[in-house]
N, C-alpha and C positions, 0 to 999 in steps of 0.2 A: 799762364797755364795752371789749371787746378791740380792740387795734390791728390792723386788717385790712390795713394797708399792707404788712406783711411776709408775710402769708399767701399772697398771690398769687405771691410769689417762691419760696416753699418748694415743692420738687418733691412732687407727689402720690405716694402709695405705688404700687408696681408694680401694674398691673391697674386702677388708678383714674384713669389719665390720660384726659382728654377729648381724643381724637385729632383731633377736628375743630377744636379750639381749642389746637393745639400751639404752644407758644412756642419761640423759638430755643434758650433754655437747655435745655429738655427735648429738643428735636430733636437738639442736639449730644450730649447724654448718650446718646440712642438710637443715634446714628451711632457713637459710641465703643463702646457695648455690642455693636453689630452686628459689630464687628471680632472679638469674643471668642466670640459665640454667635449663632445665628440668632434673629431677632426673631419674635414670634408674627405670624400673618397680619394681624391687625387693626393691630398696631404698624407692620408693613411698609407697609400701606395708608396709615395716617395720616402716617407719615414721608414716604412717596412724594408724597402730596398737598402736604405742607409744602414739600418740596424743589422741587416744580413752581412754587411761589409765592415762594420765598425764595432770592434770589441768594447771600446771605451764607452760608447753610447749605449750599448747593450747593458753594460754594468750599471751605468747611470740609471737607465730605465728600471733595472731590477732593484736597485737601491731605493728609488722612489716608490716602487710598488711595495717593497718590504716595509718602508716607513708608513705608507698609507694603511697597510693591513695591520701593523702593530698599533697604530693610533686608533684604528677602528676597534680592535680587540680590547684595548685599554679602556676606551669609552664604553664599550658594552659591559665590561666587568664592573666598572664604576656604577653604571646605571642599574645593573641587576643587584649588586651587593650593597650599594651605597658607600662602599669602601674603595678609595682610590688606590689602595695598596695591592699587593699580590693576592691572588685568589687562592688562599691556603685552606686546606681541609680543616674542619673545626677541631679535630683531635690534635693536630699539629699545632694549631694556634693556641689551644689550651695548654699543651706541654711547654710551649715557649713562654707563655705568660707565667705559668707556675715556676719555671726555672728562673725567670727574671725576678719574680717576687722572692724566691728562696735566696737568691744572691743579694738582694737588697736587705733582707733581714740579717744575713750573715755579716754585713758590714758594720 
């Protein structure tokens, strides 16, 4: 007799997911997949239903969204300024450099 305890944990092949019985493991995979490509309508519906009921997966989705937006902003800042550091106003940057130079001379 096969051991069925691990079968429930194995992800079903794409298109074979029971979207009404979506487990968190599969939901998080779908959330991640949706970052790369649009989900099919039935998957979007099933995931949306799961997210309505599952606070943990809603948090996971919000965290991934936050990381994606933060990465996008950091990449935009670097491409515009050529500086991977924070986007500081020029006068603040000058004051910091001046202060550091003063402290180096004082040593």
